[in-house]
C-alpha positions as CSV (number, residue, x, y, z in Angstrom):
1,M,3.7,-12.5,-21.9
2,P,5.1,-11.5,-25.3
3,R,6.6,-14.1,-27.5
4,K,10.4,-14.2,-27.9
5,F,11.7,-14.4,-31.4
6,S,14.8,-16.3,-32.5
7,R,16.3,-15.0,-35.7
8,N,19.0,-17.8,-35.8
9,I,21.7,-15.3,-34.8
10,S,24.5,-16.8,-32.8
11,Y,26.1,-14.5,-30.2
12,D,29.0,-16.9,-29.5
13,D,32.2,-14.7,-29.2
14,E,34.5,-17.7,-29.7
15,D,33.9,-18.1,-33.4
16,D,32.3,-14.9,-34.7
17,G,34.4,-14.5,-37.8
18,Y,35.9,-11.2,-36.7
19,D,39.0,-12.4,-34.9
20,D,41.1,-12.3,-38.1
21,Y,40.5,-8.6,-38.7
22,D,43.6,-6.5,-38.0
23,D,42.6,-2.9,-37.4
24,Y,45.5,-0.5,-36.9
25,Y,46.5,3.1,-37.3
26,D,49.7,4.3,-39.1
27,Y,51.1,7.8,-38.6
28,D,53.7,9.2,-41.0
29,D,56.8,10.7,-39.5
30,E,55.9,14.2,-40.6
31,G,52.5,14.2,-38.9
32,G,50.5,13.5,-42.0
33,A,47.1,11.9,-42.4
34,V,46.3,8.6,-40.7
35,Q,46.4,5.6,-43.0
36,Y,43.8,3.0,-42.1
37,S,43.8,-0.5,-43.6
38,V,41.8,-3.6,-43.1
39,R,43.0,-7.1,-44.0
40,H,41.0,-10.3,-44.2
41,P,42.6,-13.7,-45.1
42,N,39.7,-14.9,-47.2
43,R,39.1,-11.8,-49.3
44,A,40.9,-10.5,-52.4
45,S,41.4,-6.9,-53.1
46,E,37.8,-6.6,-54.3
47,A,35.5,-5.4,-51.5
48,S,31.7,-5.5,-51.3
49,G,29.6,-2.4,-50.9
50,L,28.8,-3.4,-47.3
51,G,32.5,-3.9,-46.5
52,K,33.3,-0.5,-48.0
53,A,30.6,1.1,-45.9
54,L,31.8,-0.6,-42.7
55,F,35.5,-0.2,-43.1
56,S,35.9,3.2,-44.9
57,P,38.9,5.3,-43.9
58,L,38.4,7.4,-40.8
59,P,39.2,11.2,-40.7
60,P,42.7,12.1,-39.6
61,W,43.2,12.3,-35.9
62,K,46.0,12.0,-33.4
63,L,46.0,10.5,-29.9
64,K,46.6,12.9,-27.1
65,K,48.8,12.2,-24.2
66,A,46.9,11.0,-21.1
67,A,46.9,13.6,-18.3
68,M,47.9,12.3,-14.9
69,V,45.2,13.3,-12.4
70,Q,45.8,13.1,-8.7
71,K,43.1,13.1,-6.1
72,V,43.7,16.0,-3.8
73,N,42.2,16.5,-0.4
74,D,39.9,19.5,0.0
75,I,41.9,21.0,2.9
76,V,45.2,20.6,0.9
77,A,43.6,22.3,-2.1
78,I,42.5,25.2,0.1
79,K,46.0,25.7,1.5
80,N,47.5,25.6,-1.9
81,F,45.1,28.1,-3.2
82,V,45.9,30.5,-0.4
83,T,49.7,30.1,-0.8
84,H,49.7,30.5,-4.6
85,S,47.3,33.4,-4.7
86,T,49.2,35.4,-2.1
87,L,52.9,34.7,-2.7
88,E,53.5,33.8,-6.4
89,H,51.7,36.5,-8.2
90,N,53.1,40.0,-8.7
91,W,50.1,42.2,-9.1
92,Q,52.1,45.4,-9.3
93,N,53.2,44.5,-12.8
94,V,49.7,43.7,-13.9
95,S,48.1,46.9,-12.5
96,S,49.4,49.0,-15.4
97,F,47.2,47.1,-17.9
98,T,44.0,47.6,-15.9
99,T,41.3,50.0,-17.1
100,S,40.4,52.7,-14.6
101,P,36.9,53.0,-13.3
102,A,36.6,56.4,-14.9
103,E,36.3,54.9,-18.4
104,C,33.4,52.7,-17.3
105,T,31.1,55.4,-15.8
106,G,27.4,55.0,-16.5
107,V,27.6,51.2,-16.9
108,V,25.1,49.5,-14.6
109,P,25.9,45.8,-13.9
110,F,23.3,43.2,-14.4
111,K,21.5,42.0,-11.3
112,F,19.5,38.9,-10.6
113,D,16.3,39.0,-8.6
114,N,17.7,36.6,-6.1
115,P,21.3,36.9,-4.9
116,S,23.7,34.1,-6.0
117,P,25.8,32.2,-3.5
118,D,28.8,34.4,-4.5
119,D,26.8,37.5,-3.8
120,K,25.9,36.2,-0.4
121,V,29.6,35.5,0.4
122,L,30.5,39.0,-0.8
123,A,27.7,40.5,1.3
124,S,29.0,38.8,4.4
125,N,32.3,40.6,3.8
126,T,30.9,44.0,2.9
127,G,28.1,44.1,5.5
128,T,25.6,44.7,2.7
129,K,23.2,42.6,0.7
130,G,24.3,40.8,-2.4
131,N,22.9,43.3,-4.9
132,A,23.7,46.4,-2.9
133,E,26.0,49.1,-4.3
134,P,29.7,48.9,-3.3
135,S,31.1,51.2,-0.7
136,P,33.5,54.0,-1.6
137,P,37.0,52.8,-2.4
138,T,39.3,52.8,0.6
139,V,42.5,50.8,0.4
140,K,43.8,49.6,3.8
141,A,45.2,46.1,3.1
142,S,48.7,45.3,2.0
143,V,50.3,42.2,0.5
144,K,52.5,41.2,3.4
145,P,49.9,41.3,6.2
146,T,47.5,39.4,3.9
147,A,50.1,36.6,3.5
148,N,50.4,36.4,7.2
149,K,46.6,36.1,7.5
150,A,46.6,33.4,4.9
151,K,49.1,31.4,6.8
152,D,47.0,31.7,10.0
153,V,43.9,30.6,8.0
154,A,45.8,27.6,6.7
155,K,46.7,26.6,10.3
156,A,43.1,27.1,11.3
157,V,42.0,24.8,8.4
158,D,44.3,22.1,9.7
159,V,42.8,22.3,13.2
160,Q,39.2,22.4,11.8
161,A,39.9,19.3,9.6
162,K,40.8,17.2,12.7
163,K,37.4,17.9,14.3
164,P,34.4,15.9,13.6
165,K,31.5,17.0,11.5
166,G,29.1,19.6,12.9
167,S,31.5,20.4,15.9
168,A,30.7,23.4,18.1
169,N,33.8,25.4,17.0
170,I,32.8,25.2,13.4
171,S,29.3,26.5,14.0
172,E,30.6,29.2,16.3
173,S,33.1,30.4,13.7
174,S,30.4,30.6,11.1
175,S,28.1,32.5,13.4
176,S,30.8,34.9,14.5
177,A,31.5,35.6,10.8
178,K,27.9,36.6,10.4
179,K,27.8,38.8,13.5
180,E,31.1,40.6,12.8
181,P,31.4,41.2,9.1
182,A,34.8,42.0,7.7
183,E,35.8,45.4,6.4
184,A,34.2,46.5,3.1
185,V,35.9,45.3,0.0
186,P,37.0,48.4,-1.9
187,M,36.4,49.2,-5.6
188,A,40.0,50.1,-6.3
189,S,41.1,52.2,-9.2
190,G,43.8,49.6,-10.3
191,R,44.0,45.9,-10.5
192,G,46.5,45.8,-7.7
193,E,44.2,47.6,-5.3
194,L,41.3,45.3,-6.3
195,K,43.5,42.3,-5.6
196,K,44.3,43.7,-2.2
197,G,40.6,43.9,-1.4
198,V,40.0,40.3,-2.5
199,E,43.0,39.1,-0.5
200,S,41.5,40.7,2.6
201,A,38.3,38.8,2.0
202,E,40.0,35.4,1.6
203,P,40.0,34.3,5.3
204,V,36.2,34.8,5.6
205,V,35.6,33.0,2.3
206,L,37.8,30.1,3.4
207,E,35.9,29.8,6.7
208,G,32.7,29.5,4.7
209,I,34.2,26.8,2.5
210,V,35.3,24.8,5.5
211,H,32.0,25.2,7.1
212,M,30.1,24.0,4.0
213,T,32.5,21.0,3.6
214,L,32.5,19.8,7.2
215,E,29.1,20.7,8.6
216,S,26.8,18.2,6.8
217,D,26.1,16.3,3.7
218,Y,25.1,18.3,0.6
219,R,21.9,16.4,0.3
220,E,20.8,17.5,3.7
221,R,21.6,21.2,3.3
222,G,18.9,21.9,0.7
223,K,16.1,20.4,2.6
224,G,13.6,22.7,4.0
225,R,15.0,25.8,2.3
226,D,12.8,26.0,-0.8
227,Q,10.6,23.0,0.1
228,T,7.9,22.9,2.8
229,S,6.7,19.5,3.8
230,A,2.9,19.2,3.6
231,V,1.7,18.7,7.1
232,P,-1.7,16.8,7.0
233,K,-4.5,18.8,8.5
234,P,-6.7,17.1,11.2
235,M,-10.0,15.6,10.1
236,K,-11.9,17.9,12.5
237,A,-10.7,21.0,10.6
238,F,-12.3,19.9,7.3
239,A,-15.4,21.8,6.2
240,P,-17.3,20.6,3.0
241,E,-17.7,23.0,0.2
242,S,-21.0,24.8,-0.5
243,W,-21.8,22.8,-3.6
244,V,-21.4,19.5,-1.6
245,L,-24.0,20.7,0.9
246,E,-26.4,21.6,-1.9
247,E,-26.0,18.1,-3.5
248,V,-26.6,16.4,-0.2
249,K,-29.9,18.3,0.2
250,R,-31.0,17.2,-3.3
251,E,-33.2,14.1,-3.1
252,R,-31.7,10.9,-4.6
253,K,-32.6,7.3,-4.4
254,P,-30.2,5.7,-1.9
255,M,-27.5,3.4,-3.2
256,L,-26.7,0.1,-1.6
257,H,-23.7,-2.2,-2.2
258,L,-24.9,-5.8,-1.9
259,I,-22.5,-8.8,-2.0
260,V,-23.5,-12.4,-2.6
261,I,-21.4,-14.9,-0.7
262,G,-21.4,-18.6,0.1
263,H,-19.7,-21.9,-0.5
264,V,-18.7,-23.0,-3.9
265,D,-21.5,-24.5,-6.1
266,A,-24.2,-23.0,-3.7
267,G,-25.8,-21.4,-6.8
268,K,-24.9,-17.7,-6.2
269,S,-24.3,-16.7,-9.8
270,T,-27.4,-18.6,-11.0
271,L,-29.5,-17.0,-8.3
272,M,-28.5,-13.4,-9.2
273,G,-28.4,-14.0,-12.9
274,H,-32.0,-15.2,-12.8
275,I,-33.0,-12.1,-10.8
276,L,-31.3,-9.8,-13.3
277,H,-33.2,-11.6,-16.1
278,L,-36.5,-11.3,-14.4
279,L,-35.9,-7.6,-13.8
280,G,-35.2,-7.0,-17.5
281,R,-31.5,-6.3,-17.0
282,V,-30.6,-9.1,-19.4
283,S,-32.2,-9.3,-22.8
284,Q,-33.9,-12.4,-24.1
285,K,-31.5,-12.5,-27.0
286,E,-28.5,-12.8,-24.6
287,M,-30.3,-15.4,-22.5
288,H,-31.0,-17.5,-25.6
289,K,-27.3,-17.3,-26.5
290,N,-26.2,-18.4,-23.1
291,E,-28.6,-21.3,-23.1
292,R,-27.4,-22.5,-26.5
293,E,-23.7,-22.2,-25.7
294,S,-24.1,-23.8,-22.2
295,K,-25.9,-26.8,-23.7
296,Q,-23.2,-27.2,-26.4
297,K,-20.6,-27.6,-23.6
298,G,-22.7,-29.9,-21.6
299,K,-23.5,-27.3,-18.9
300,G,-27.2,-26.5,-19.5
301,S,-27.8,-25.5,-15.9
302,F,-25.2,-22.7,-16.1
303,A,-27.2,-20.5,-18.5
304,Y,-28.2,-18.0,-15.7
305,A,-24.8,-18.2,-14.1
306,W,-23.1,-17.1,-17.4
307,V,-24.9,-13.8,-17.1
308,L,-22.3,-12.8,-14.5
309,D,-19.5,-15.3,-15.4
310,E,-18.5,-13.8,-18.7
311,G,-14.8,-15.0,-18.7
312,S,-13.9,-17.9,-20.9
313,E,-11.9,-19.6,-18.0
314,E,-14.8,-19.1,-15.6
315,R,-17.2,-20.8,-18.0
316,A,-14.8,-23.6,-18.8
317,R,-14.1,-24.4,-15.1
318,G,-17.7,-23.7,-14.0
319,V,-16.7,-21.5,-11.0
320,T,-16.7,-17.7,-10.4
321,M,-13.1,-16.4,-10.1
322,T,-13.5,-12.6,-9.8
323,V,-16.1,-10.3,-8.4
324,A,-18.7,-9.5,-11.0
325,V,-20.5,-6.2,-10.8
326,A,-24.1,-5.5,-11.9
327,H,-26.8,-2.9,-11.2
328,F,-30.5,-3.1,-10.6
329,E,-33.2,-1.1,-8.8
330,T,-35.8,-1.9,-6.2
331,P,-38.7,0.4,-5.4
332,K,-36.6,2.1,-2.7
333,L,-32.9,1.4,-3.6
334,R,-30.3,1.5,-6.3
335,V,-28.4,-1.7,-5.8
336,V,-24.8,-2.4,-6.9
337,L,-24.6,-6.2,-7.0
338,L,-21.2,-7.8,-6.2
339,D,-21.1,-11.5,-7.1
340,A,-18.2,-13.0,-5.1
341,P,-16.4,-16.2,-5.9
342,G,-17.0,-19.1,-3.6
343,H,-14.0,-21.3,-4.2
344,K,-11.4,-21.2,-1.5
345,D,-8.6,-20.3,-3.9
346,F,-10.3,-17.0,-4.7
347,V,-11.1,-15.8,-1.1
348,P,-8.8,-12.7,-1.6
349,N,-11.1,-11.6,-4.4
350,M,-14.0,-12.1,-2.1
351,I,-12.4,-9.9,0.6
352,S,-11.9,-7.2,-2.0
353,G,-15.6,-7.2,-2.9
354,A,-16.7,-7.4,0.7
355,A,-14.7,-4.3,1.5
356,Q,-17.2,-2.2,-0.5
357,A,-20.4,-4.0,0.7
358,D,-23.1,-2.5,2.8
359,A,-25.2,-5.7,3.1
360,A,-24.8,-9.3,2.1
361,V,-26.8,-12.3,0.9
362,L,-25.4,-15.6,2.2
363,V,-26.5,-18.4,-0.2
364,V,-26.7,-21.8,1.4
365,D,-27.1,-25.1,-0.5
366,A,-30.0,-27.1,1.0
367,S,-29.0,-30.3,-0.7
368,L,-28.2,-33.2,1.5
369,G,-24.5,-33.1,2.4
370,A,-23.8,-29.9,0.6
371,F,-24.9,-27.6,3.5
372,E,-22.7,-29.6,5.9
373,A,-19.7,-29.4,3.6
374,G,-20.1,-25.6,3.3
375,L,-20.3,-25.2,7.1
376,E,-17.8,-27.8,8.4
377,G,-15.6,-28.2,5.3
378,E,-14.8,-31.4,3.4
379,G,-12.2,-32.8,5.8
380,Q,-10.2,-29.5,5.6
381,G,-11.4,-27.6,8.7
382,S,-14.1,-25.0,7.9
383,G,-16.0,-24.5,4.6
384,Q,-16.5,-21.2,2.8
385,T,-20.0,-20.7,4.3
386,R,-18.3,-20.2,7.7
387,E,-15.3,-18.3,6.5
388,H,-17.3,-15.9,4.3
389,A,-19.7,-15.1,7.1
390,Q,-16.8,-14.3,9.5
391,L,-15.0,-12.1,6.9
392,V,-18.0,-10.0,5.9
393,R,-18.9,-9.3,9.5
394,S,-15.3,-8.3,10.3
395,L,-15.3,-6.0,7.2
396,G,-18.3,-4.0,8.5
397,V,-21.3,-5.7,7.1
398,E,-24.2,-5.8,9.6
399,Q,-27.3,-6.6,7.5
400,L,-27.6,-10.2,6.2
401,I,-30.1,-12.3,4.2
402,V,-29.7,-16.1,4.4
403,A,-31.0,-17.5,1.1
404,V,-31.6,-21.2,1.5
405,N,-31.2,-22.2,-2.2
406,K,-31.9,-25.5,-4.1
407,M,-35.0,-26.2,-2.1
408,D,-36.4,-28.0,-5.1
409,T,-33.8,-30.8,-4.5
410,V,-35.4,-31.6,-1.1
411,N,-38.9,-31.1,-2.4
412,Y,-39.3,-27.8,-0.5
413,S,-39.0,-29.6,2.9
414,Q,-39.8,-27.4,5.8
415,K,-37.9,-29.8,8.1
416,R,-34.7,-29.4,6.1
417,Y,-35.2,-25.6,6.1
418,D,-35.6,-25.5,9.9
419,F,-32.6,-27.7,10.4
420,I,-30.4,-25.3,8.4
421,K,-31.8,-22.3,10.2
422,A,-31.1,-23.8,13.6
423,S,-27.6,-24.8,12.6
424,L,-26.6,-21.4,11.4
425,H,-28.4,-19.2,13.9
426,S,-26.0,-19.7,16.8
427,F,-22.9,-19.5,14.5
428,L,-24.1,-16.1,13.0
429,R,-24.6,-14.8,16.5
430,Q,-21.0,-15.7,17.3
431,C,-19.8,-13.8,14.3
432,G,-21.5,-10.7,15.6
433,F,-24.7,-10.5,13.6
434,K,-27.8,-9.3,15.5
435,E,-30.8,-11.5,15.3
436,S,-33.0,-8.6,14.1
437,A,-30.6,-7.9,11.2
438,V,-30.7,-11.4,9.8
439,S,-33.5,-12.6,7.4
440,W,-34.2,-16.1,6.2
441,I,-35.6,-16.8,2.7
442,P,-36.2,-20.2,1.1
443,V,-35.6,-20.0,-2.7
444,S,-34.9,-22.0,-5.8
445,A,-32.6,-20.2,-8.2
446,I,-33.0,-22.6,-11.2
447,D,-36.9,-22.6,-11.0
448,G,-37.2,-18.9,-10.0
449,E,-39.2,-19.7,-6.9
450,N,-39.6,-16.9,-4.4
451,L,-37.2,-14.5,-6.1
452,I,-39.2,-11.5,-7.2
453,A,-42.7,-13.0,-7.0
454,P,-44.4,-15.1,-4.3
455,P,-43.8,-18.8,-4.6
456,S,-45.9,-20.9,-7.0
457,A,-44.8,-24.3,-5.9
458,A,-47.5,-25.9,-3.7
459,A,-45.0,-27.6,-1.4
460,L,-43.5,-24.2,-0.6
461,K,-46.7,-22.2,-0.4
462,S,-48.1,-24.7,2.2
463,W,-45.7,-23.5,4.9
464,Y,-44.0,-20.3,3.8
465,S,-45.8,-16.9,3.4
466,G,-43.0,-14.5,4.0
467,P,-41.4,-11.9,1.7
468,T,-39.6,-12.7,-1.5
469,L,-35.9,-12.3,-1.9
470,L,-36.2,-9.0,-3.7
471,Q,-38.6,-7.6,-1.1
472,S,-36.1,-8.5,1.7
473,V,-33.4,-6.7,-0.2
474,D,-35.6,-3.6,-0.4
475,T,-35.9,-3.6,3.4
476,F,-32.1,-3.0,3.8
477,E,-31.2,0.4,5.3
478,Q,-28.5,2.6,3.8
479,P,-25.6,3.1,6.2
480,L,-24.6,6.6,7.3
481,R,-22.4,8.2,4.7
482,N,-19.3,10.2,5.5
483,R,-20.2,13.1,3.3
484,G,-18.9,15.7,5.8
485,K,-15.3,14.2,5.8
486,P,-12.5,14.7,3.3
487,F,-12.7,12.8,0.0
488,R,-11.6,9.2,-0.1
489,L,-12.0,6.7,-3.0
490,V,-10.3,3.3,-2.9
491,A,-9.3,1.9,-6.2
492,A,-11.0,-1.4,-6.6
493,E,-10.1,-1.9,-10.3
494,L,-8.0,-0.2,-13.0
495,V,-10.2,0.4,-16.1
496,R,-9.7,1.8,-19.6
497,S,-12.2,3.0,-22.1
498,R,-12.6,5.5,-24.8
499,T,-14.5,7.9,-22.7
500,L,-12.5,7.5,-19.5
501,G,-9.1,7.4,-21.0
502,Q,-6.0,5.4,-20.1
503,A,-5.7,6.7,-16.5
504,A,-9.0,5.6,-14.8
505,I,-10.1,3.6,-11.8
506,S,-13.3,2.1,-10.5
507,G,-14.3,2.1,-6.9
508,K,-16.6,3.3,-4.1
509,L,-16.5,6.8,-2.6
510,E,-16.0,6.1,1.1
511,S,-16.3,9.8,2.1
512,G,-16.6,13.3,0.7
513,A,-17.6,14.3,-2.8
514,I,-16.0,15.0,-6.2
515,R,-16.9,16.7,-9.4
516,I,-15.4,17.2,-12.8
517,G,-12.3,19.4,-12.4
518,S,-11.6,18.5,-8.8
519,K,-8.0,18.2,-7.7
520,V,-7.1,14.9,-6.0
521,L,-4.0,13.2,-4.6
522,V,-3.1,9.8,-5.8
523,M,-1.7,7.7,-2.9
524,P,0.6,6.1,-2.1
525,T,2.7,7.8,-4.8
526,G,1.6,11.4,-3.9
527,E,0.9,12.5,-7.5
528,T,-1.6,15.2,-8.1
529,A,-4.3,14.6,-10.7
530,T,-7.6,16.2,-12.0
531,I,-10.9,14.6,-12.3
532,K,-11.7,14.5,-16.1
533,T,-14.7,12.1,-16.3
534,I,-17.2,10.5,-13.9
535,E,-19.4,7.5,-14.9
536,Q,-21.8,5.3,-13.1
537,D,-22.9,2.1,-14.9
538,G,-21.9,3.7,-18.2
539,V,-23.8,6.9,-17.6
540,P,-21.8,10.1,-17.4
541,L,-22.1,12.2,-14.2
542,H,-21.1,15.7,-13.2
543,D,-20.4,14.8,-9.5
544,A,-20.5,11.9,-7.1
545,L,-21.1,11.7,-3.3
546,A,-20.0,9.3,-0.6
547,G,-21.6,5.9,-1.1
548,D,-21.6,6.1,-4.9
549,S,-19.8,3.4,-7.0
550,V,-18.3,5.2,-10.0
551,D,-15.6,5.0,-12.7
552,V,-13.3,8.0,-12.6
553,G,-11.1,9.2,-15.4
554,L,-8.0,11.2,-14.4
555,T,-5.8,13.7,-16.3
556,G,-2.4,15.0,-15.4
557,V,-1.1,11.7,-14.0
558,D,0.8,8.8,-15.5
559,P,-1.4,5.6,-15.6
560,A,1.6,3.7,-14.2
561,V,1.2,5.3,-10.7
562,L,-2.4,3.9,-10.4
563,L,-2.7,0.6,-8.6
564,T,-5.4,-1.5,-7.0
565,G,-5.6,-0.7,-3.4
566,G,-4.4,2.8,-3.9
567,V,-6.5,5.8,-2.6
568,L,-7.6,9.0,-4.3
569,C,-7.9,11.6,-1.5
570,H,-8.2,15.3,-0.8
571,P,-4.9,17.1,-1.5
572,D,-5.0,18.9,1.9
573,Y,-6.0,15.7,3.8
574,P,-3.8,12.9,2.5
575,V,-4.3,9.3,3.7
576,P,-1.4,8.0,5.7
577,V,1.0,5.6,4.0
578,V,1.7,3.1,6.7
579,T,4.9,1.1,7.2
580,R,4.2,-0.3,10.7
581,L,0.8,-0.6,12.4
582,E,-0.7,-1.9,15.6
583,V,-3.9,-3.9,15.3
584,R,-6.4,-5.6,17.6
585,V,-7.2,-9.0,16.2
586,L,-9.5,-11.9,16.9
587,V,-7.8,-15.2,16.1
588,L,-10.1,-17.7,14.2
589,G,-10.2,-21.5,14.5
590,I,-6.5,-22.1,13.6
591,T,-4.6,-25.2,14.3
592,V,-1.0,-23.8,14.3
593,P,-0.3,-20.9,16.8
594,I,0.7,-17.5,15.6
595,L,4.3,-16.7,16.7
596,R,6.3,-13.5,16.7
597,G,8.0,-13.2,13.3
598,A,5.3,-15.2,11.5
599,Q,4.9,-14.4,7.8
600,V,1.3,-13.6,6.9
601,V,-0.7,-11.9,4.1
602,L,-2.3,-8.6,5.2
603,H,-5.6,-7.8,3.5
604,A,-7.1,-4.3,3.9
605,H,-9.9,-3.0,1.6
606,H,-8.6,-3.8,-1.9
607,A,-4.9,-4.0,-1.0
608,K,-3.0,-7.2,-0.3
609,E,0.6,-7.3,0.9
610,S,3.0,-9.8,2.5
611,A,3.7,-8.9,6.1
612,K,5.4,-10.0,9.3
613,V,4.1,-10.2,12.8
614,A,6.7,-8.0,14.4
615,E,5.4,-7.9,18.0
616,L,2.9,-9.8,20.2
617,G,1.9,-6.9,22.5
618,A,-0.8,-8.2,24.8
619,L,-3.4,-10.8,25.2
620,L,-6.9,-9.4,25.8
621,D,-10.1,-10.7,27.4
622,S,-12.5,-11.4,24.5
623,K,-15.5,-10.0,26.3
624,T,-14.2,-7.0,28.3
625,G,-11.1,-6.1,26.2
626,A,-8.9,-5.9,29.4
627,I,-5.3,-6.9,29.2
628,V,-4.8,-10.4,30.5
629,R,-1.1,-10.9,29.8
630,T,1.6,-8.8,28.2
631,K,3.9,-10.1,25.5
632,P,2.5,-13.6,25.1
633,R,4.7,-16.3,23.5
634,C,2.0,-17.2,20.9
635,L,-1.6,-16.8,19.9
636,T,-4.0,-19.7,19.7
637,A,-7.6,-20.2,18.4
638,N,-10.4,-17.8,19.5
639,Q,-8.0,-15.5,21.3
640,S,-8.0,-11.7,21.2
641,A,-4.7,-9.8,21.2
642,I,-2.9,-6.6,20.3
643,I,-0.1,-7.1,17.8
644,E,2.2,-5.1,15.6
645,I,2.5,-5.8,11.9
646,V,5.1,-4.7,9.4
647,P,4.1,-5.0,5.7
648,E,6.8,-5.5,3.0
649,R,5.5,-2.4,1.1
650,S,3.7,0.6,2.5
651,M,-0.1,0.6,2.5
652,C,-2.8,3.2,2.7
653,L,-4.5,2.7,6.0
654,E,-6.1,4.8,8.8
655,E,-7.0,4.2,12.4
656,Y,-10.4,2.5,12.9
657,S,-11.5,5.3,15.2
658,Q,-10.7,7.9,12.6
659,F,-11.9,6.2,9.4
660,K,-13.6,2.8,9.7
661,A,-13.5,1.8,6.0
662,L,-9.7,2.1,5.9
663,G,-9.2,0.6,9.4
664,R,-10.2,-3.0,8.9
665,I,-7.8,-5.8,8.2
666,A,-7.6,-9.6,7.8
667,L,-4.6,-11.9,8.1
668,R,-4.3,-15.0,5.9
669,D,-1.7,-17.7,5.2
670,G,-1.7,-20.9,3.3
671,G,-5.2,-20.3,1.9
672,K,-6.8,-19.9,5.3
673,T,-7.9,-16.9,7.3
674,L,-6.0,-16.7,10.5
675,A,-7.4,-13.6,12.2
676,V,-9.5,-10.5,11.6
677,G,-9.2,-7.1,13.3
678,I,-9.0,-3.4,13.3
679,V,-6.2,-0.8,13.2
680,T,-5.8,0.7,16.7
681,R,-2.6,2.8,16.1
682,I,-0.3,3.7,13.2
683,V,3.2,3.2,14.5
684,S,5.2,4.6,11.5
685,T,4.4,6.1,8.1
686,Q,6.3,6.6,4.9
């Protein structure tokens, strides 16, 4: 927050030193110049330069009398116009001063491409278009009949004014005026004849004025005339461009997004920092710097963790606060590493990272008491080991590695390893992980045992002969990518750099493809932008496909419209901006029931909004999904239900059946996860 400067200026109006000034204007009796004078009790006749500049004489001027303005009703004004125009003017005296049309031959009036509103009114009277040539002059109207017509119109106006807006009579009168146009207005040779033609057109014009005034609000009349609302096309109608099909055929090493989760102090950052160092992603000079600085602060064991924890606050507190991103490669995969925070205060950041993940590594502390605290919590319900596993599974992660860390603290005991494996096995099955998709790896992050090379510790080699952690990561399969669907990129972070510019975001392409020069739609604001730059791990790219994690620089858009949780999408297939949604949720182990009207925090991909449970629709059977009871009074632990949620601000979401990545949600309140679920129906959109 910027500092506020106090320049010792007092803004107290009670004693500001200007109350004794007497400013007045004197006018001489003959209308002469204005005499302006300033008097101050504490000053002599001498005046400073500043005073002369401030109080120099003003130029002569005189006050004008105020005009009395009376607000007149529209109907009264119309009647007055008719009366004055028809009765008070004597056009016979004026006609002698009018130039005859013979003197103006050969003059072609200027015409607009599109007729003006006045031309349209004239066209309704003449039976021709606004820019059409006038008909031959024929004078049939007289002043006296016109006055009678004007009185009839005034009476009709009074009757119309008493009817409500949009009444049937008003619409009928306007339609009849269009079907039966009045007689052509003549081009008279004199001013009096011209006036007669205009007077004959007055009733139709007045009907149009009344119709415009009483029919509807002016803000509604312009809608749909020159603007066409963009109707989103169905997903099935999308066909990828030819260059996308060519890029898909080109061989690339698959990319996998891997998130590291677990309880606080389980050694997640140390584990992945050591792997990056062993793979050569961290230089020896940087590691030496981290070791020296960590020892100076009394945290020598945090040297590898500081590879990912680069923030000063993170290093001072000794915990990861945001999701750190790194890249490395295995023989088969290009891996985007997401190091999630383990502290309960930063679970929202963990959810944001898990929304991009394809697979996960659950790090468990094998120390005595630490594993139990991560699973059961320290007297506060459940720990982050349990909560993280439930969240990543609900956000679509199906492949999991359980890394039993800190095995050196228990002397690589097989008994302790088997106990942890047995305790977590049943819980992970309850979360929805298949047994074939879960791997178990004993490791020691601080000693580097069983990370990228087989274990060297004799106590571990005696009973374990399985794959290393890196080998297990290499066995992950890349999920199917939605490259045949319209482009979607969720903004995970707002970035700025010299190459990307001020308007840039970082995120994962959930579907489709983009290249430099592609037009995209920035939602939820609806602004159109152009792809200027594409980078991946600092390397410039020409295009990107679904599944790639990239930094995108935009042009033609204000950086202020970009926000975390927003979506870049195909201009013809915009993502819905939801204001009310129906979700199917699974309630977790809560102690306080969820009631109708409860305030929660709605998490979806990288977006987070306060929301309200608007409706408890139905209670479902957790196994079959059948409706057990409609409109339950509350939801308790381990129940499945259909509910409706109203976020405070609109969010970019889609139905789970249409787009899975944008159809998963989580409900939290008071630092705890209440329920997880999917979007079954979008009730209303912006």
